[in-house]
Each structure stands twice: as structure tokens, then as C-alpha cells.
N, C-alpha and C positions, 0 to 999 in steps of 0.2 A: 308539584305545585306551580301553576302558571303565573306569569307577570303580565298584568293587564296593559300596561302603559310603559313606554320606553322613555326614560328620564334623560336621554343623551342630550337633547336640546339645552336643558338646564345646565348639564355638565359642561358642555361646550361653552356655553356663555360664561360660566363662573371661571372655567380655566382660563379663558381668554382675558378675564379681568375687566369685562365689558360692563361699565356701570350704566352706559347708554350708548345707542347708535349715534354716530356723527350726524348733526343736524342736516347737512347738506352735501349732496354729491356734486362733484366738479361741473358736471353737465348743466346743473340749474343755477350755478354761480356766475356763468358767463353770460355775455349778451346774446341775443338772437341773432345767428348769422344771417346776413342778407344774401341768401343764395337760393336757388331752386329747391335745395333739400330741405329748406325751412318752410316750404309750402305746406298749406293746411293739409291734414291728413286725418282720416277717421280714427286710425289706430294710433295710440301712444308710441313714442320712440321706445326702443329696446331698454335704454337706461332708466326710463320712467315708468315701465309698464306695471312692475310690482307695486309702486307707491300709488300710481293712478287707481289701479284695482282696489287697493286697501282703502284709498279715500272714497271711492264710490261705496264700498261695502259699509263704511262707518258713517256715511251721510255727508261728507264735506263738499261734494260736487253737486251743484244744482242740475235738475235733470235737463234743463236746456243746453247745458254746457258739455254734454256727453258725446263729443265729436270734435273735428277741427282742432286737434290738440296742439298742433304746432302754430296756430294762429295767435296774433297778439291778444292778449286779454284786455278787456275794456274796463272802464272805471265801474261801470254798473255790474259787469259779471264778477269783478273781484270783490265787489261789495257782497254779492251772494255768498262767496266762499268765506269771507271773513266772519259774516254772521254765523254761518255753520260752524266756523272753527271756534268762535266765542262760546257757542252753545255746547260744542264738545269739550272745551277746556273748563267749563263751569258746571256742566250737567244741569244747565237751566235754559229754559226756552225764551228766547229774545222776544219781547212783547210787540205786539202790532203797533205801528206808529199811529199817532192820533192827529198829527199835523204834518204839513209838507211845506218846507221852505223853499222849494225849487219850482221853476217855471217850466223846466224842460224835461221833467221825468215824474212819472207816478209809479215807478218800480218799487214794489213793497219791500225788496231787499235793500235798496238804496235808503228807503225811508227808515227801516229798522237800524241799518247802520248808522244812519245820522242820529237817530234817537239815542243810541248807545254811546255816541260819542267817538264812533271809529273813524268817521269820514267828515270832511267839510266840503263846502262848495268851491267854486272857481271865481266867485264874484258876481254881483248883480243879480243875485237869485239863480244862478245857473249852476248846474252840476257837470255838464258836459258827459253824459252817461256813455256815449258811443266812443270817446277819446281813448286811445290806447294808453295803458298804464305804463308810466316810466318807472325806472328802478327806485328813484328817490320817493315817488308817490307810494309804491308798494312798501317801502321801508317804513313810511309813516302810518299807513294803514295797518300793517303787521304789528308794529309797535304799539300803537293805540290798542289793538285787540288784546296784546299781551298785558298791557297796563289795566284794561278794564277787567280782565279775568283775574287780577291780582297776582300776576307772575312777573311783575317788574324786578322783584328781588332775585329771581332765578337767572336773571341776565344782567344783573347791575354790577357784577365784579369782573368783567371780561377784560381781556388785554387791549391795549391801545393799538389800532391799526392805522398807519399812516398811508394815505392815498395821495398820490401824485396830483390828481385833479380834485382834491378836497375843496379848492376855492370855487369849483363850479357847482357844488352842492348848495342848493337853496337854503337860505337861513332857516326857514320853517321846517327843513327836513334834516338838518345837520345832526341834531341830537338823537334822531331815530336811526339814523345811518350809523352813528358812532356806536350807539348801544348793540344794534343788531350785528354789526361788523365785529365788534369786540366780543360778542358771545358766539361768533362762528356761524350765525344764521344766514347773513348775507356776506359774501366776500367780493373781492375784486378780480381783475383780470391782470395777469402778468403781461406787461408789454415792454417793447424795448426801452421806453422812457419810464419804467417802473410799475408798480401796483396801481392800477387805476379802478375807480368805482364805477364810472361811466354812468353818472345819475340820470341822463336823458335817454339812455338805451331802453328799449321796451322789454317787456316780460311776456312769455307765452302762457297759454292756459296750462299746459302741462307742467311747466315750471312752478307755476303758482300752486297747482294741485300737490305736486311733490313737497313743496315747501311747507304747505298747511298740514299735510299728513304727518310729516316728520316733527313738526312742532307739536301737534296733537300727541303723537306717540311718545314724545321724549319729555314734554313738559306737562301735559294734561293728565287727568285722572286715568287709571288703568281700568278699562272695562272688561269684565270677567264674566264668562258664561259657562264655565266648567271648572271641575276641581283641578284639572291639569293646568289651566290658565292661572288658577289661584296659587298653585304651587310656584310658578314663575312670578306672579305679581308680588308675593311677600318678600321676594328677594330684593326688590327695588324699594328700600326704605325710604320713608318721607313722602312716597307718592301716595295720594288718596286712591281708594279702590271702589269702584262702582260695580256691584255684583248684580248681573241680571237673570241669574237662575236661582230659583227658591232653594233647592237642595244645596247648591254651593254657598248660598248665603247662610244656611243653617250651620254648615261645617265651620265657615269663618266667624260666625257669631259665637259658636262654642269655643273655638280656639281663643278668641279674644276674652271670653269669660274666664276660662281656664287660666290664661296667662295672668289676667288681673288677680286671680284667687291665689296663684302659687308664687309669682315673682315679686320680690320686694326690692325697693330702690337701692339698698345697701349691698345687694348680692354681687359676688364676683362672677365672671363668666362660668367657672367651675360649679358655683353654687346654683346657677340658673340652669345650667345643663343637668345637673343632679336633680333638681326639683322636677324637671320635665321628665327625665327618665323615670323617677319614681312614681309620679302621677300615672304616666301611661301604664307602667307595670301594675300598679295597685288598683287601677280602674278598668282593666281590660283582661279579659280571658281569651287565650288563643282558641280559635275556632276548630278545636281538635276534632270533634265528632264529624263535622262537615268535611275536614280534611281527610279523615280515614275513609269516609264514603265517597269521596270525590265529588262532593255536592257543595262546594263553597260558593255562597251568594256573592254578588257582586259588591254588596255593602261591605263585606268583610275585606275586600280589597282597597277600601277607601278609609280616609280618615273619619268618615261618617260612621263606619263600624266602631272605631275607637270612642269617638266623642258622644255618640248618640246611642248606639246599641250596646256598647260595652264588650264587643268581641270582634276580632279581626284575625288576619294572618299577616305575613311579614310586610307586605306592601302597605296595608292599612296602618301598621305600627309606624313604618318608615315616613309615610306621608304625614301622620299626625306629629311625629317628631319634627319633621322638617318645618311645618307650619308654626310650631311652638318655638322652636330654636330661632327661626328668622324673625319672629316677632320679638323675641328676647335679645335681638342684635347679635346672634351667633351664626356665622356662615355655615351653611349645611349643603351638602352634595347628596343626591341620591345615587346610591351604588348598587348596581346588580351583578350577580354572579350565580354560583351554585354552592349549595350547603346541604349536607344530609342527603345529597343525591337528588335534590330538587332546585328549581330556579328560586332564587332568594334575593331579597333587597334589604339594604340597611343604610345608614347614614355616615358620611365622612364629615367630621365637624373640625372646625378651626378654633382652637383654644390658645390664647396667647401667642398667635402667630404660627402655630404648628397644627398640622392635621392629625387627627386620630380617627380610628374606626369605632363607631358606636352602633352596636347591634341590639337594640331594645327587645326585639322578638326573643332572641337567645337568652336574655336575661329574665324572661318571664316564664316560670315554671309551666310545662304542658304535660298532663292535664293541670288545669289551674289550682294553685294552692293560695287560698285567700289570705292576704296579709303578708305574703312573702316575695321579697325581691332578691335578685342577685346582681352581681357587678363583674361577672367574669369578662364581659364583652363592653365594658365601659372604658372608652378611650384607650384601646389597645393598638399595638403596632401592626403593620402589614405582616411582619414576620410571625406574630402571634396568631393572627387571624388566619393565615394561610395554613395552620395546622388542621383546620376543618372547613375552610371556605376556598373556593377558586374564583378568580375573576382576571379580566384583563387589566393588569395593573397599570399599564401605560396609559390608560384613559383616565386615570384619576391621580390626584397628588399623592406622593408617597407618604406613608405614616411611619415615621421612625422615632419620634419623641416619646418619653415616658413620664415626663413630669406631671401631666394630668391625668395619668391612669389613676383609677379609684383607689388601687391598693396603694400605689405609690404615694399618692397625695395624702392618704389617711395614715400612712406609716405602717401599713400591715403586711409588708413583704419581709420574708425571712430568707437570708441567703445562705445559711448553714444549718446543720443539724444542731449545733450548739446554740445558735440564735433562737431556733424554734423551741428547744427544750427550755432555755432560760425564760421565754415569754409564757410558756405553758406552766412552768413553775410558779412565775409571778401571778398568773391567773388564778391557779389553786391556792395560793397563799392569801389572795384577796377574796376567796370563795365566790369568784364570777362564775355565773351560770353558762356563759357561752364565750368562746374565743374564735375569732375570724382571722385567718392569715392566708397569704398566697406563697407557696413553697417555690422559691427560685433556686434550687440546689439539687444535685444529683444525689440519690440515696433512697433509702426506704423510709418515707415519712410515716407510714402507719406504725412501722416498728419503733421509730423514734418516739412517737407518742406513747406507745405502749410502755416503753422504758420509764417514762415519767410517771404516768399514771400507776402503773404497778408498785413503784417505790414509795407511793404517798398513801398511807392508810386512810387519810381523810376523805378521799374519793371513793363514793359507794357505787357510782356508775358512770361510765364515759361512752358516749356514742358520737359520731360525726357523719357529716354528709360531705361529699366531694363533687366539685364541678371543675373538671379539668385540674389545675394545680391550686385551686381555691378550696380551703377546708373551713367547715364551721363545726367546731367542737362543743358538744353539750356536756355539761357537768353536773353531777349530783353529790351530796356530801352526806357523810355520816353525823349524827348528832345535831 
């Protein structure tokens, strides 16, 4: 069986523990060098290229500013950028201005920025649209944009940064500089006489574009147009998600519906994971016929197959589990390897600070048995999984803990023949119809069960199923 997508990007991000990318690169935090190298150029600088391209892609750069990237940005030009940043942060279109308080500009972006409260004039009805923006002016314009977008709390608890030239920052800009510097959005320059903000230095177009792009990427909604992007987006908890693709929106809406149906406020991490595991197994049939015919449709490789069609293969199971686990506040990684001679995907989950392997696919009987679920692959160690799975272990966190294993947590592990016999005798004495256990001891478990059953006349019939070292014993009685 093939794996349609490579989850390595998600894995690398999680392993690095990156909650968000740093908001600013060193190159955009410094002042513009007064050298020939800073001359206007049609191409962005190498350090800014990726962010500028992304900013253009998501609509943060006005069409008229696509060039002269190293030139100083003007007040009118930055107004166009922050209006688009506001729209990106809020997913709302800025209204067209109905009034113009300025005598020296009719620029619609300036007027929209003014109407939103993002900018002000310089006095006497003037805006000075062509004046180069200073760092303190940029700080005020960006801070106003964040406040207007309702994101002031996101930057409200930053560290205090002491600038040697803080006294040179205008009183009207000091609060904005303090907030943005504390949040790491704008920083200073290390000089011989200490850290300096250089409030009167100018800002280039590309610096503004990079800054706007990183603010949007790290503080704004997550714009999603594919299932793969959704798998990454749900990992960033607390961020709103804007889905631009109908099929992906259906997947997300179904995931949220299922989450609300099965997850209760008082559930532990283990309980939430168990509810997710059971829902997927009980509502999904492995796409066995298409697997045998090598005609697996794309939907079966997707959470769409689980949530909408009710049939999937391993990738669909793992994607569905990942979405629900992340919605439930449980860290999940998508792991890939080989199992049963085929490419395979499952989840690595973090429960109580320890990683475990969760293979929902291999806990779902194939062909499907309605109403039946297994737990042989619920939170198992790497050593246990390696008995029938292979993968590049160094790419993933190791799984050695056992406390959240299903059978350990439920007290269903027997570690000796004597313990197994004692439990089976107890089950018979209470006339239980089933008994489940995992045998963690060397020996002939089937012979040990026969010893118990054959010595008790009350048992009329005994049968069992086995999945690895997990046994489910069915008992019938006389009388």
C-alpha cells in the first residue's frame, strides 16, 4: 500500500518543539545601511526572498510596491501594507473611506488606514505621504494594526528591553516601541555604547514586507487550502483556522462535530485518546476489497474516508486520529514505516509527558467486524511495535513508557501462569461470559487455560481469540 503524503515536515516541527517561528530575522531588525549595497534593486535581498515571496502570495504587498525592495518605504506605502496586514489578521475587508482629513493625499490605502485608526497625520491637515518611514513611526503603525485586530494580548506580556537611546524615542511612540520590542517584533542594534533602537532610522520596503509576513504567519489566522495544511494547522492550538477549500472544510467540520460528541470536560488524556480510538474503529471499515484489488481511491487515504465515507486505509486512519487528538489537546505525530510488507502510517502520541505508539488501523479487524475493537496497538512501546513494524526510529521520539498502555492502565496484564489461572478461576466463579488479558510471561498460555477450564465442571464451552499476546476468552456455563 502506498503512502500519499510525507508527514516529515510536521515531524520535524514537533521534534524541534517549535511553537512558532521567531518573528524577526536579524537582517530586518537593523537599520538600513547607508552604502551602495543598499541601493534600490528589483530583486529582494537573499535573506528576505522567501518572506517577500510569501507576502506577495498572501496579498500583503500592494501591486505598486513589487520592486525597489531596498528603497526606503514611504508613509503612504506602509499604509498599504498595514491595511492588507489588518485584513489578513482579521479575515475582514477594510471598508472604503468616506472622508479625507488630509490635504496632501487622496491615496485610498492611506484613507482606509486612517479610517481604521491605524495611522494619523503630521499636523495641519497633512499626512506627508512621500516621507520615508522611521522606525518609531513603523512601530506605532504596526502596533495600532495589532490592537485594531484584537491581538494586543498576544504581545502584552513580553520582556522589558532597555535601549540606550530610549530618551530619543518620541513620547507618542514610546508605548508602541516598548510593546513591540518586548514581544521581539522589533529589536535594536548592538553598538559599542549598548543596545540602541535608533528611532529616527528608516525602514526599507523588504524589511516591512518581511515583518508584516511574519506577524501574519505567527499571530494571524491559519489559512488552509488542503488537508495536509489542516494537519499542520491543528497542531497550533489557540489559532483560528480559515479554510479555503470545500473538501478540507468538510473534513474539519466533521472532526469538530465528532470531537464535541465524544469528548467530555472531565476526561483525562487517556480517556480522550481512548474515546478517539474507539470512535474511529467502530465507525470505520478498512478498505479491504480495494486493498486486495490494488484500487484504493484517494478518499481512503484521507480523513475524509473515515469521517464521511466510513472506509479508509492506514493513512486515513492516522490522519483522522491526528486531527481528533490535536483537537483534544494531545500531541500527535504522524509516523511512517513498513508493516505487513506494506508502507504504513500510524500515530505517536504524548500522554502524561511520555510518547507511545498508537496504531488505530491495526486495532480495527479486517475484514470489518461490526461493533468489535481491539487494543493490541493502543499505546505500545517501540520494542513491542518493532515485532511487526519497521521504521527509522531516530526520526521519532522514543516510546519506552508503559503506564498508559491500554492493558496496563486497565489492569489486564498477567505476568505469570499462576496469575492468569487465578484470574480465569475468578472469572468462572463469577460466571463472567468474557475475560480479556495480555500475557506477559513465557510459557504455553493455551495449555494453562485448558488446565483451568478442564478442572471446572461448570464450564460447558470455552473459546478464545488471540491477537499477539492479547487473549479474549469466551465462556459458557451449565445450568
